[in-house]
PyMOL CGO cylinders between C-alpha atoms (Angstrom):
from pymol import cmd
from pymol.cgo import CYLINDER

trace = [
    CYLINDER, -3.57, 209.41, 96.90, -7.28, 210.25, 96.67, 0.3, 1, 1, 1, 1, 1, 1,
    CYLINDER, -7.28, 210.25, 96.67, -7.01, 211.63, 93.13, 0.3, 1, 1, 1, 1, 1, 1,
    CYLINDER, -7.01, 211.63, 93.13, -5.47, 208.39, 91.89, 0.3, 1, 1, 1, 1, 1, 1,
    CYLINDER, -5.47, 208.39, 91.89, -8.34, 206.42, 93.37, 0.3, 1, 1, 1, 1, 1, 1,
    CYLINDER, -8.34, 206.42, 93.37, -10.84, 208.81, 91.76, 0.3, 1, 1, 1, 1, 1, 1,
    CYLINDER, -10.84, 208.81, 91.76, -9.26, 208.37, 88.32, 0.3, 1, 1, 1, 1, 1, 1,
    CYLINDER, -9.26, 208.37, 88.32, -9.26, 204.61, 88.69, 0.3, 1, 1, 1, 1, 1, 1,
    CYLINDER, -9.26, 204.61, 88.69, -12.87, 204.62, 89.88, 0.3, 1, 1, 1, 1, 1, 1,
    CYLINDER, -12.87, 204.62, 89.88, -13.97, 206.74, 86.94, 0.3, 1, 1, 1, 1, 1, 1,
    CYLINDER, -13.97, 206.74, 86.94, -12.29, 204.37, 84.53, 0.3, 1, 1, 1, 1, 1, 1,
    CYLINDER, -12.29, 204.37, 84.53, -13.88, 201.33, 86.16, 0.3, 1, 1, 1, 1, 1, 1,
    CYLINDER, -13.88, 201.33, 86.16, -17.32, 202.83, 85.66, 0.3, 1, 1, 1, 1, 1, 1,
    CYLINDER, -17.32, 202.83, 85.66, -16.81, 202.93, 81.89, 0.3, 1, 1, 1, 1, 1, 1,
    CYLINDER, -16.81, 202.93, 81.89, -17.77, 200.05, 79.64, 0.3, 1, 1, 1, 1, 1, 1,
    CYLINDER, -17.77, 200.05, 79.64, -14.44, 198.26, 79.33, 0.3, 1, 1, 1, 1, 1, 1,
    CYLINDER, -14.44, 198.26, 79.33, -13.33, 194.86, 78.05, 0.3, 1, 1, 1, 1, 1, 1,
    CYLINDER, -13.33, 194.86, 78.05, -13.10, 192.36, 80.90, 0.3, 1, 1, 1, 1, 1, 1,
    CYLINDER, -13.10, 192.36, 80.90, -9.26, 192.14, 81.00, 0.3, 1, 1, 1, 1, 1, 1,
    CYLINDER, -9.26, 192.14, 81.00, -9.03, 195.91, 81.48, 0.3, 1, 1, 1, 1, 1, 1,
    CYLINDER, -9.03, 195.91, 81.48, -11.83, 196.01, 84.04, 0.3, 1, 1, 1, 1, 1, 1,
    CYLINDER, -11.83, 196.01, 84.04, -10.18, 193.21, 86.03, 0.3, 1, 1, 1, 1, 1, 1,
    CYLINDER, -10.18, 193.21, 86.03, -6.83, 194.99, 85.86, 0.3, 1, 1, 1, 1, 1, 1,
    CYLINDER, -6.83, 194.99, 85.86, -8.27, 198.16, 87.38, 0.3, 1, 1, 1, 1, 1, 1,
    CYLINDER, -8.27, 198.16, 87.38, -10.14, 196.27, 90.08, 0.3, 1, 1, 1, 1, 1, 1,
    CYLINDER, -10.14, 196.27, 90.08, -6.96, 194.50, 91.17, 0.3, 1, 1, 1, 1, 1, 1,
    CYLINDER, -6.96, 194.50, 91.17, -4.78, 197.60, 91.56, 0.3, 1, 1, 1, 1, 1, 1,
    CYLINDER, -4.78, 197.60, 91.56, -7.00, 199.73, 93.81, 0.3, 1, 1, 1, 1, 1, 1,
    CYLINDER, -7.00, 199.73, 93.81, -6.45, 197.72, 97.05, 0.3, 1, 1, 1, 1, 1, 1,
    CYLINDER, -6.45, 197.72, 97.05, -2.67, 197.89, 96.57, 0.3, 1, 1, 1, 1, 1, 1,
    CYLINDER, -2.67, 197.89, 96.57, -2.50, 201.69, 96.74, 0.3, 1, 1, 1, 1, 1, 1,
    CYLINDER, -2.50, 201.69, 96.74, -2.81, 201.93, 100.52, 0.3, 1, 1, 1, 1, 1, 1,
    CYLINDER, -2.81, 201.93, 100.52, -0.11, 199.35, 101.27, 0.3, 1, 1, 1, 1, 1, 1,
    CYLINDER, -0.11, 199.35, 101.27, 3.38, 199.96, 102.60, 0.3, 1, 1, 1, 1, 1, 1,
    CYLINDER, 3.38, 199.96, 102.60, 6.15, 199.83, 100.03, 0.3, 1, 1, 1, 1, 1, 1,
    CYLINDER, 6.15, 199.83, 100.03, 7.61, 196.67, 101.56, 0.3, 1, 1, 1, 1, 1, 1,
    CYLINDER, 7.61, 196.67, 101.56, 4.26, 194.85, 101.28, 0.3, 1, 1, 1, 1, 1, 1,
    CYLINDER, 4.26, 194.85, 101.28, 3.14, 196.08, 97.87, 0.3, 1, 1, 1, 1, 1, 1,
    CYLINDER, 3.14, 196.08, 97.87, 3.52, 193.80, 94.83, 0.3, 1, 1, 1, 1, 1, 1,
    CYLINDER, 3.52, 193.80, 94.83, 5.73, 195.63, 92.33, 0.3, 1, 1, 1, 1, 1, 1,
    CYLINDER, 5.73, 195.63, 92.33, 6.75, 194.78, 88.78, 0.3, 1, 1, 1, 1, 1, 1,
    CYLINDER, 6.75, 194.78, 88.78, 9.80, 196.36, 87.18, 0.3, 1, 1, 1, 1, 1, 1,
    CYLINDER, 9.80, 196.36, 87.18, 9.34, 196.60, 83.42, 0.3, 1, 1, 1, 1, 1, 1,
    CYLINDER, 9.34, 196.60, 83.42, 11.26, 197.69, 80.36, 0.3, 1, 1, 1, 1, 1, 1,
    CYLINDER, 11.26, 197.69, 80.36, 10.36, 197.85, 76.68, 0.3, 1, 1, 1, 1, 1, 1,
    CYLINDER, 10.36, 197.85, 76.68, 12.46, 197.83, 73.54, 0.3, 1, 1, 1, 1, 1, 1,
    CYLINDER, 12.46, 197.83, 73.54, 10.90, 199.68, 70.65, 0.3, 1, 1, 1, 1, 1, 1,
    CYLINDER, 10.90, 199.68, 70.65, 11.56, 200.53, 67.01, 0.3, 1, 1, 1, 1, 1, 1,
    CYLINDER, 11.56, 200.53, 67.01, 11.71, 204.21, 67.97, 0.3, 1, 1, 1, 1, 1, 1,
    CYLINDER, 11.71, 204.21, 67.97, 10.61, 206.74, 70.56, 0.3, 1, 1, 1, 1, 1, 1,
    CYLINDER, 10.61, 206.74, 70.56, 7.21, 207.81, 69.19, 0.3, 1, 1, 1, 1, 1, 1,
    CYLINDER, 7.21, 207.81, 69.19, 4.36, 205.89, 70.88, 0.3, 1, 1, 1, 1, 1, 1,
    CYLINDER, 4.36, 205.89, 70.88, 2.00, 206.84, 68.05, 0.3, 1, 1, 1, 1, 1, 1,
    CYLINDER, 2.00, 206.84, 68.05, 4.22, 205.62, 65.22, 0.3, 1, 1, 1, 1, 1, 1,
    CYLINDER, 4.22, 205.62, 65.22, 6.75, 203.11, 66.55, 0.3, 1, 1, 1, 1, 1, 1,
    CYLINDER, 6.75, 203.11, 66.55, 6.25, 199.52, 67.72, 0.3, 1, 1, 1, 1, 1, 1,
    CYLINDER, 6.25, 199.52, 67.72, 7.14, 197.50, 70.82, 0.3, 1, 1, 1, 1, 1, 1,
    CYLINDER, 7.14, 197.50, 70.82, 9.41, 194.55, 70.01, 0.3, 1, 1, 1, 1, 1, 1,
    CYLINDER, 9.41, 194.55, 70.01, 10.24, 193.16, 73.45, 0.3, 1, 1, 1, 1, 1, 1,
    CYLINDER, 10.24, 193.16, 73.45, 9.11, 193.41, 77.06, 0.3, 1, 1, 1, 1, 1, 1,
    CYLINDER, 9.11, 193.41, 77.06, 11.04, 192.44, 80.17, 0.3, 1, 1, 1, 1, 1, 1,
    CYLINDER, 11.04, 192.44, 80.17, 9.36, 192.08, 83.57, 0.3, 1, 1, 1, 1, 1, 1,
    CYLINDER, 9.36, 192.08, 83.57, 10.94, 191.45, 86.96, 0.3, 1, 1, 1, 1, 1, 1,
    CYLINDER, 10.94, 191.45, 86.96, 8.82, 191.21, 90.14, 0.3, 1, 1, 1, 1, 1, 1,
    CYLINDER, 8.82, 191.21, 90.14, 9.79, 192.80, 93.44, 0.3, 1, 1, 1, 1, 1, 1,
    CYLINDER, 9.79, 192.80, 93.44, 8.32, 190.92, 96.41, 0.3, 1, 1, 1, 1, 1, 1,
    CYLINDER, 8.32, 190.92, 96.41, 8.77, 192.15, 99.98, 0.3, 1, 1, 1, 1, 1, 1,
    CYLINDER, 8.77, 192.15, 99.98, 11.85, 194.11, 98.98, 0.3, 1, 1, 1, 1, 1, 1,
    CYLINDER, 11.85, 194.11, 98.98, 13.44, 191.13, 97.22, 0.3, 1, 1, 1, 1, 1, 1,
    CYLINDER, 13.44, 191.13, 97.22, 13.83, 190.34, 93.50, 0.3, 1, 1, 1, 1, 1, 1,
    CYLINDER, 13.83, 190.34, 93.50, 13.06, 186.64, 92.77, 0.3, 1, 1, 1, 1, 1, 1,
    CYLINDER, 13.06, 186.64, 92.77, 15.09, 186.14, 89.61, 0.3, 1, 1, 1, 1, 1, 1,
    CYLINDER, 15.09, 186.14, 89.61, 13.34, 182.87, 88.78, 0.3, 1, 1, 1, 1, 1, 1,
    CYLINDER, 13.34, 182.87, 88.78, 10.15, 184.88, 88.18, 0.3, 1, 1, 1, 1, 1, 1,
    CYLINDER, 10.15, 184.88, 88.18, 11.75, 187.26, 85.65, 0.3, 1, 1, 1, 1, 1, 1,
    CYLINDER, 11.75, 187.26, 85.65, 10.36, 186.98, 82.11, 0.3, 1, 1, 1, 1, 1, 1,
    CYLINDER, 10.36, 186.98, 82.11, 11.24, 188.27, 78.64, 0.3, 1, 1, 1, 1, 1, 1,
    CYLINDER, 11.24, 188.27, 78.64, 8.87, 188.37, 75.68, 0.3, 1, 1, 1, 1, 1, 1,
    CYLINDER, 8.87, 188.37, 75.68, 9.55, 189.06, 72.00, 0.3, 1, 1, 1, 1, 1, 1,
    CYLINDER, 9.55, 189.06, 72.00, 6.81, 190.62, 69.87, 0.3, 1, 1, 1, 1, 1, 1,
    CYLINDER, 6.81, 190.62, 69.87, 6.21, 190.34, 66.13, 0.3, 1, 1, 1, 1, 1, 1,
    CYLINDER, 6.21, 190.34, 66.13, 5.91, 193.65, 64.34, 0.3, 1, 1, 1, 1, 1, 1,
    CYLINDER, 5.91, 193.65, 64.34, 4.69, 195.00, 61.04, 0.3, 1, 1, 1, 1, 1, 1,
    CYLINDER, 4.69, 195.00, 61.04, 7.64, 195.66, 58.76, 0.3, 1, 1, 1, 1, 1, 1,
    CYLINDER, 7.64, 195.66, 58.76, 11.27, 195.80, 59.85, 0.3, 1, 1, 1, 1, 1, 1,
    CYLINDER, 11.27, 195.80, 59.85, 13.04, 196.89, 63.04, 0.3, 1, 1, 1, 1, 1, 1,
    CYLINDER, 13.04, 196.89, 63.04, 15.17, 199.12, 60.80, 0.3, 1, 1, 1, 1, 1, 1,
    CYLINDER, 15.17, 199.12, 60.80, 17.95, 201.20, 62.32, 0.3, 1, 1, 1, 1, 1, 1,
    CYLINDER, 17.95, 201.20, 62.32, 16.64, 200.55, 65.86, 0.3, 1, 1, 1, 1, 1, 1,
    CYLINDER, 16.64, 200.55, 65.86, 18.54, 197.24, 65.73, 0.3, 1, 1, 1, 1, 1, 1,
    CYLINDER, 18.54, 197.24, 65.73, 21.74, 199.20, 66.37, 0.3, 1, 1, 1, 1, 1, 1,
    CYLINDER, 21.74, 199.20, 66.37, 20.32, 200.15, 69.79, 0.3, 1, 1, 1, 1, 1, 1,
    CYLINDER, 20.32, 200.15, 69.79, 18.69, 196.96, 71.08, 0.3, 1, 1, 1, 1, 1, 1,
    CYLINDER, 18.69, 196.96, 71.08, 20.42, 194.34, 68.93, 0.3, 1, 1, 1, 1, 1, 1,
    CYLINDER, 20.42, 194.34, 68.93, 17.18, 192.60, 67.92, 0.3, 1, 1, 1, 1, 1, 1,
    CYLINDER, 17.18, 192.60, 67.92, 16.98, 191.79, 64.20, 0.3, 1, 1, 1, 1, 1, 1,
    CYLINDER, 16.98, 191.79, 64.20, 14.03, 190.88, 62.02, 0.3, 1, 1, 1, 1, 1, 1,
    CYLINDER, 14.03, 190.88, 62.02, 14.54, 187.10, 61.92, 0.3, 1, 1, 1, 1, 1, 1,
    CYLINDER, 14.54, 187.10, 61.92, 14.36, 186.93, 65.72, 0.3, 1, 1, 1, 1, 1, 1,
    CYLINDER, 14.36, 186.93, 65.72, 10.76, 188.12, 65.59, 0.3, 1, 1, 1, 1, 1, 1,
    CYLINDER, 10.76, 188.12, 65.59, 9.38, 185.73, 62.97, 0.3, 1, 1, 1, 1, 1, 1,
    CYLINDER, 9.38, 185.73, 62.97, 7.97, 183.33, 65.59, 0.3, 1, 1, 1, 1, 1, 1,
    CYLINDER, 7.97, 183.33, 65.59, 7.31, 185.95, 68.26, 0.3, 1, 1, 1, 1, 1, 1,
    CYLINDER, 7.31, 185.95, 68.26, 3.89, 186.60, 69.77, 0.3, 1, 1, 1, 1, 1, 1,
    CYLINDER, 3.89, 186.60, 69.77, 1.49, 189.04, 68.17, 0.3, 1, 1, 1, 1, 1, 1,
    CYLINDER, 1.49, 189.04, 68.17, 0.97, 192.36, 69.92, 0.3, 1, 1, 1, 1, 1, 1,
    CYLINDER, 0.97, 192.36, 69.92, -2.55, 191.18, 70.90, 0.3, 1, 1, 1, 1, 1, 1,
    CYLINDER, -2.55, 191.18, 70.90, -1.11, 188.08, 72.59, 0.3, 1, 1, 1, 1, 1, 1,
    CYLINDER, -1.11, 188.08, 72.59, 1.63, 190.17, 74.18, 0.3, 1, 1, 1, 1, 1, 1,
    CYLINDER, 1.63, 190.17, 74.18, -0.82, 192.63, 75.72, 0.3, 1, 1, 1, 1, 1, 1,
    CYLINDER, -0.82, 192.63, 75.72, -2.97, 189.81, 77.10, 0.3, 1, 1, 1, 1, 1, 1,
    CYLINDER, -2.97, 189.81, 77.10, 0.21, 188.37, 78.63, 0.3, 1, 1, 1, 1, 1, 1,
    CYLINDER, 0.21, 188.37, 78.63, 1.32, 191.73, 80.01, 0.3, 1, 1, 1, 1, 1, 1,
    CYLINDER, 1.32, 191.73, 80.01, -2.04, 192.38, 81.68, 0.3, 1, 1, 1, 1, 1, 1,
    CYLINDER, -2.04, 192.38, 81.68, -2.10, 188.90, 83.21, 0.3, 1, 1, 1, 1, 1, 1,
    CYLINDER, -2.10, 188.90, 83.21, 1.46, 189.12, 84.55, 0.3, 1, 1, 1, 1, 1, 1,
    CYLINDER, 1.46, 189.12, 84.55, 1.26, 192.65, 85.96, 0.3, 1, 1, 1, 1, 1, 1,
    CYLINDER, 1.26, 192.65, 85.96, -2.32, 192.61, 87.26, 0.3, 1, 1, 1, 1, 1, 1,
    CYLINDER, -2.32, 192.61, 87.26, -2.38, 193.71, 90.88, 0.3, 1, 1, 1, 1, 1, 1,
    CYLINDER, -2.38, 193.71, 90.88, 1.15, 195.14, 90.67, 0.3, 1, 1, 1, 1, 1, 1,
    CYLINDER, 1.15, 195.14, 90.67, 2.51, 198.67, 90.75, 0.3, 1, 1, 1, 1, 1, 1,
    CYLINDER, 2.51, 198.67, 90.75, 4.67, 199.10, 87.65, 0.3, 1, 1, 1, 1, 1, 1,
    CYLINDER, 4.67, 199.10, 87.65, 8.26, 200.30, 88.04, 0.3, 1, 1, 1, 1, 1, 1,
    CYLINDER, 8.26, 200.30, 88.04, 10.31, 201.77, 85.18, 0.3, 1, 1, 1, 1, 1, 1,
    CYLINDER, 10.31, 201.77, 85.18, 13.14, 204.20, 84.52, 0.3, 1, 1, 1, 1, 1, 1,
    CYLINDER, 13.14, 204.20, 84.52, 11.77, 207.19, 82.61, 0.3, 1, 1, 1, 1, 1, 1,
    CYLINDER, 11.77, 207.19, 82.61, 8.43, 205.46, 83.11, 0.3, 1, 1, 1, 1, 1, 1,
    CYLINDER, 8.43, 205.46, 83.11, 6.16, 207.85, 81.17, 0.3, 1, 1, 1, 1, 1, 1,
    CYLINDER, 6.16, 207.85, 81.17, 7.69, 206.72, 77.87, 0.3, 1, 1, 1, 1, 1, 1,
    CYLINDER, 7.69, 206.72, 77.87, 7.09, 203.02, 78.55, 0.3, 1, 1, 1, 1, 1, 1,
    CYLINDER, 7.09, 203.02, 78.55, 3.63, 203.76, 79.91, 0.3, 1, 1, 1, 1, 1, 1,
    CYLINDER, 3.63, 203.76, 79.91, 2.65, 205.74, 76.80, 0.3, 1, 1, 1, 1, 1, 1,
    CYLINDER, 2.65, 205.74, 76.80, 3.72, 202.86, 74.58, 0.3, 1, 1, 1, 1, 1, 1,
    CYLINDER, 3.72, 202.86, 74.58, 1.68, 200.39, 76.66, 0.3, 1, 1, 1, 1, 1, 1,
    CYLINDER, 1.68, 200.39, 76.66, -1.33, 202.71, 76.55, 0.3, 1, 1, 1, 1, 1, 1,
    CYLINDER, -1.33, 202.71, 76.55, -1.15, 202.88, 72.77, 0.3, 1, 1, 1, 1, 1, 1,
    CYLINDER, -1.15, 202.88, 72.77, -0.93, 199.10, 72.47, 0.3, 1, 1, 1, 1, 1, 1,
    CYLINDER, -0.93, 199.10, 72.47, -3.92, 198.65, 74.81, 0.3, 1, 1, 1, 1, 1, 1,
    CYLINDER, -3.92, 198.65, 74.81, -5.88, 201.11, 72.71, 0.3, 1, 1, 1, 1, 1, 1,
    CYLINDER, -5.88, 201.11, 72.71, -4.91, 199.23, 69.56, 0.3, 1, 1, 1, 1, 1, 1,
    CYLINDER, -4.91, 199.23, 69.56, -5.77, 195.80, 70.96, 0.3, 1, 1, 1, 1, 1, 1,
    CYLINDER, -5.77, 195.80, 70.96, -8.85, 196.54, 73.11, 0.3, 1, 1, 1, 1, 1, 1,
    CYLINDER, -8.85, 196.54, 73.11, -10.17, 199.80, 71.71, 0.3, 1, 1, 1, 1, 1, 1,
    CYLINDER, -10.17, 199.80, 71.71, -9.61, 201.37, 75.14, 0.3, 1, 1, 1, 1, 1, 1,
    CYLINDER, -9.61, 201.37, 75.14, -6.73, 202.42, 77.36, 0.3, 1, 1, 1, 1, 1, 1,
    CYLINDER, -6.73, 202.42, 77.36, -6.78, 202.59, 81.16, 0.3, 1, 1, 1, 1, 1, 1,
    CYLINDER, -6.78, 202.59, 81.16, -4.85, 204.55, 83.80, 0.3, 1, 1, 1, 1, 1, 1,
    CYLINDER, -4.85, 204.55, 83.80, -1.67, 202.75, 84.82, 0.3, 1, 1, 1, 1, 1, 1,
    CYLINDER, -1.67, 202.75, 84.82, -0.09, 203.27, 88.24, 0.3, 1, 1, 1, 1, 1, 1,
    CYLINDER, -0.09, 203.27, 88.24, 3.70, 203.35, 88.33, 0.3, 1, 1, 1, 1, 1, 1,
    CYLINDER, 3.70, 203.35, 88.33, 6.89, 204.34, 90.12, 0.3, 1, 1, 1, 1, 1, 1,
    CYLINDER, 6.89, 204.34, 90.12, 9.46, 206.21, 88.04, 0.3, 1, 1, 1, 1, 1, 1,
    CYLINDER, 9.46, 206.21, 88.04, 13.02, 205.62, 89.26, 0.3, 1, 1, 1, 1, 1, 1,
    CYLINDER, 13.02, 205.62, 89.26, 14.27, 208.48, 87.09, 0.3, 1, 1, 1, 1, 1, 1,
    CYLINDER, 14.27, 208.48, 87.09, 11.89, 210.92, 88.79, 0.3, 1, 1, 1, 1, 1, 1,
    CYLINDER, 11.89, 210.92, 88.79, 13.02, 209.68, 92.22, 0.3, 1, 1, 1, 1, 1, 1,
    CYLINDER, 13.02, 209.68, 92.22, 16.66, 210.14, 91.26, 0.3, 1, 1, 1, 1, 1, 1,
    CYLINDER, 16.66, 210.14, 91.26, 16.04, 213.59, 89.83, 0.3, 1, 1, 1, 1, 1, 1,
    CYLINDER, 16.04, 213.59, 89.83, 14.51, 214.79, 93.09, 0.3, 1, 1, 1, 1, 1, 1,
    CYLINDER, 14.51, 214.79, 93.09, 17.41, 213.33, 95.05, 0.3, 1, 1, 1, 1, 1, 1,
    CYLINDER, 17.41, 213.33, 95.05, 20.04, 214.94, 92.84, 0.3, 1, 1, 1, 1, 1, 1,
    CYLINDER, 20.04, 214.94, 92.84, 18.33, 218.34, 92.80, 0.3, 1, 1, 1, 1, 1, 1,
    CYLINDER, 18.33, 218.34, 92.80, 18.41, 218.37, 96.59, 0.3, 1, 1, 1, 1, 1, 1,
    CYLINDER, 18.41, 218.37, 96.59, 22.18, 218.01, 96.40, 0.3, 1, 1, 1, 1, 1, 1,
    CYLINDER, 22.18, 218.01, 96.40, 22.94, 220.33, 93.46, 0.3, 1, 1, 1, 1, 1, 1,
    CYLINDER, 22.94, 220.33, 93.46, 21.25, 223.04, 91.42, 0.3, 1, 1, 1, 1, 1, 1,
    CYLINDER, 21.25, 223.04, 91.42, 22.27, 221.88, 87.95, 0.3, 1, 1, 1, 1, 1, 1,
    CYLINDER, 22.27, 221.88, 87.95, 22.12, 218.32, 86.64, 0.3, 1, 1, 1, 1, 1, 1,
    CYLINDER, 22.12, 218.32, 86.64, 24.92, 217.13, 84.39, 0.3, 1, 1, 1, 1, 1, 1,
    CYLINDER, 24.92, 217.13, 84.39, 23.73, 215.85, 81.00, 0.3, 1, 1, 1, 1, 1, 1,
    CYLINDER, 23.73, 215.85, 81.00, 23.21, 212.10, 81.13, 0.3, 1, 1, 1, 1, 1, 1,
    CYLINDER, 23.21, 212.10, 81.13, 23.40, 211.98, 84.92, 0.3, 1, 1, 1, 1, 1, 1,
    CYLINDER, 23.40, 211.98, 84.92, 19.88, 210.57, 85.22, 0.3, 1, 1, 1, 1, 1, 1,
    CYLINDER, 19.88, 210.57, 85.22, 20.33, 207.69, 82.80, 0.3, 1, 1, 1, 1, 1, 1,
    CYLINDER, 20.33, 207.69, 82.80, 19.85, 204.24, 84.25, 0.3, 1, 1, 1, 1, 1, 1,
    CYLINDER, 19.85, 204.24, 84.25, 23.53, 203.33, 84.30, 0.3, 1, 1, 1, 1, 1, 1,
    CYLINDER, 23.53, 203.33, 84.30, 24.63, 206.66, 85.75, 0.3, 1, 1, 1, 1, 1, 1,
    CYLINDER, 24.63, 206.66, 85.75, 21.95, 206.47, 88.42, 0.3, 1, 1, 1, 1, 1, 1,
    CYLINDER, 21.95, 206.47, 88.42, 23.00, 202.95, 89.42, 0.3, 1, 1, 1, 1, 1, 1,
    CYLINDER, 23.00, 202.95, 89.42, 26.63, 204.05, 89.65, 0.3, 1, 1, 1, 1, 1, 1,
    CYLINDER, 26.63, 204.05, 89.65, 25.80, 206.48, 92.45, 0.3, 1, 1, 1, 1, 1, 1,
    CYLINDER, 25.80, 206.48, 92.45, 24.55, 203.54, 94.54, 0.3, 1, 1, 1, 1, 1, 1,
    CYLINDER, 24.55, 203.54, 94.54, 27.57, 201.38, 93.65, 0.3, 1, 1, 1, 1, 1, 1,
    CYLINDER, 27.57, 201.38, 93.65, 25.40, 198.89, 91.80, 0.3, 1, 1, 1, 1, 1, 1,
    CYLINDER, 25.40, 198.89, 91.80, 27.10, 196.61, 89.23, 0.3, 1, 1, 1, 1, 1, 1,
    CYLINDER, 27.10, 196.61, 89.23, 27.41, 197.59, 85.58, 0.3, 1, 1, 1, 1, 1, 1,
    CYLINDER, 27.41, 197.59, 85.58, 25.09, 195.68, 83.25, 0.3, 1, 1, 1, 1, 1, 1,
    CYLINDER, 25.09, 195.68, 83.25, 24.80, 195.81, 79.47, 0.3, 1, 1, 1, 1, 1, 1,
    CYLINDER, 24.80, 195.81, 79.47, 22.06, 198.21, 78.39, 0.3, 1, 1, 1, 1, 1, 1,
    CYLINDER, 22.06, 198.21, 78.39, 19.16, 198.05, 75.92, 0.3, 1, 1, 1, 1, 1, 1,
    CYLINDER, 19.16, 198.05, 75.92, 18.00, 194.54, 76.69, 0.3, 1, 1, 1, 1, 1, 1,
    CYLINDER, 18.00, 194.54, 76.69, 14.47, 194.66, 78.07, 0.3, 1, 1, 1, 1, 1, 1,
    CYLINDER, 14.47, 194.66, 78.07, 15.01, 191.95, 80.69, 0.3, 1, 1, 1, 1, 1, 1,
    CYLINDER, 15.01, 191.95, 80.69, 18.38, 193.28, 81.87, 0.3, 1, 1, 1, 1, 1, 1,
    CYLINDER, 18.38, 193.28, 81.87, 17.07, 196.85, 82.01, 0.3, 1, 1, 1, 1, 1, 1,
    CYLINDER, 17.07, 196.85, 82.01, 14.00, 195.76, 83.98, 0.3, 1, 1, 1, 1, 1, 1,
    CYLINDER, 14.00, 195.76, 83.98, 16.29, 194.04, 86.50, 0.3, 1, 1, 1, 1, 1, 1,
    CYLINDER, 16.29, 194.04, 86.50, 18.54, 197.11, 86.58, 0.3, 1, 1, 1, 1, 1, 1,
    CYLINDER, 18.54, 197.11, 86.58, 15.54, 199.31, 87.29, 0.3, 1, 1, 1, 1, 1, 1,
    CYLINDER, 15.54, 199.31, 87.29, 14.24, 197.03, 90.06, 0.3, 1, 1, 1, 1, 1, 1,
    CYLINDER, 14.24, 197.03, 90.06, 17.63, 196.97, 91.77, 0.3, 1, 1, 1, 1, 1, 1,
    CYLINDER, 17.63, 196.97, 91.77, 17.91, 200.75, 91.47, 0.3, 1, 1, 1, 1, 1, 1,
    CYLINDER, 17.91, 200.75, 91.47, 14.53, 201.25, 93.13, 0.3, 1, 1, 1, 1, 1, 1,
    CYLINDER, 14.53, 201.25, 93.13, 15.51, 199.07, 96.08, 0.3, 1, 1, 1, 1, 1, 1,
    CYLINDER, 15.51, 199.07, 96.08, 18.77, 201.02, 96.45, 0.3, 1, 1, 1, 1, 1, 1,
    CYLINDER, 18.77, 201.02, 96.45, 16.91, 204.33, 96.28, 0.3, 1, 1, 1, 1, 1, 1,
    CYLINDER, 16.91, 204.33, 96.28, 14.40, 203.26, 98.90, 0.3, 1, 1, 1, 1, 1, 1,
    CYLINDER, 14.40, 203.26, 98.90, 17.15, 201.89, 101.16, 0.3, 1, 1, 1, 1, 1, 1,
    CYLINDER, 17.15, 201.89, 101.16, 18.87, 205.29, 100.96, 0.3, 1, 1, 1, 1, 1, 1,
    CYLINDER, 18.87, 205.29, 100.96, 15.66, 206.94, 102.16, 0.3, 1, 1, 1, 1, 1, 1,
    CYLINDER, 15.66, 206.94, 102.16, 15.80, 204.89, 105.37, 0.3, 1, 1, 1, 1, 1, 1,
    CYLINDER, 15.80, 204.89, 105.37, 13.03, 203.13, 107.31, 0.3, 1, 1, 1, 1, 1, 1,
    CYLINDER, 13.03, 203.13, 107.31, 12.06, 200.97, 104.34, 0.3, 1, 1, 1, 1, 1, 1,
    CYLINDER, 12.06, 200.97, 104.34, 9.59, 198.98, 106.45, 0.3, 1, 1, 1, 1, 1, 1,
    CYLINDER, 9.59, 198.98, 106.45, 7.62, 202.14, 107.26, 0.3, 1, 1, 1, 1, 1, 1,
    CYLINDER, 7.62, 202.14, 107.26, 7.66, 203.75, 103.81, 0.3, 1, 1, 1, 1, 1, 1,
    CYLINDER, 7.66, 203.75, 103.81, 4.25, 204.07, 102.14, 0.3, 1, 1, 1, 1, 1, 1,
    CYLINDER, 4.25, 204.07, 102.14, 3.61, 204.05, 98.42, 0.3, 1, 1, 1, 1, 1, 1,
    CYLINDER, 3.61, 204.05, 98.42, 1.86, 207.42, 98.29, 0.3, 1, 1, 1, 1, 1, 1,
    CYLINDER, 1.86, 207.42, 98.29, 5.02, 209.51, 97.88, 0.3, 1, 1, 1, 1, 1, 1,
    CYLINDER, 5.02, 209.51, 97.88, 6.47, 207.24, 95.20, 0.3, 1, 1, 1, 1, 1, 1,
    CYLINDER, 6.47, 207.24, 95.20, 3.64, 206.44, 92.79, 0.3, 1, 1, 1, 1, 1, 1,
    CYLINDER, 3.64, 206.44, 92.79, 2.20, 208.32, 89.87, 0.3, 1, 1, 1, 1, 1, 1,
    CYLINDER, 2.20, 208.32, 89.87, -0.48, 207.60, 87.30, 0.3, 1, 1, 1, 1, 1, 1,
    CYLINDER, -0.48, 207.60, 87.30, -0.85, 208.05, 83.57, 0.3, 1, 1, 1, 1, 1, 1,
]
cmd.load_cgo(trace, "trace")
């Protein structure tokens, strides 16, 4: 845990725009909390592709987890205007160009994202990909990026599966396949809000399977990028 705090402290000492500085200040006190007490925010992004340096974010879904419960009335979904067309990515996420004409700009979207997730540990499935996209958008909008603290449900599931078997079947760590092992319901995929909810539910199932949820600390679950 100490190395995460050091990285955050080093970033806070840099000259950063106020929204980024406030974001870092708000996350540090959360790190020492128990899982059950910590404010968490499950997130998912839909993008035009898988390259954070070249592709664009077109939607963000966020779902809070509060005291081990998901308040669905607090879930939110945001569409983002992009430069150019969504292209062939529409076959994956189903979002077409005319749905983005009145969407928020990426600058507005990042301001919104920071405000909504400030003071929360982020939760995502295959989190490093989403985190890299967010980092690139922060860099684009503010001229700086900051370390983001997160829990990766895919990484948790990979460790669990490797304890039970030596070889992982292809596709066995995808969100739907992971949920199936906990007998969670089947949801449609590639909608940012639905996938964020799916990820939040998966995390709660994973933690419940670990046992003693009220005693579990964050330190063995979180990472930073």
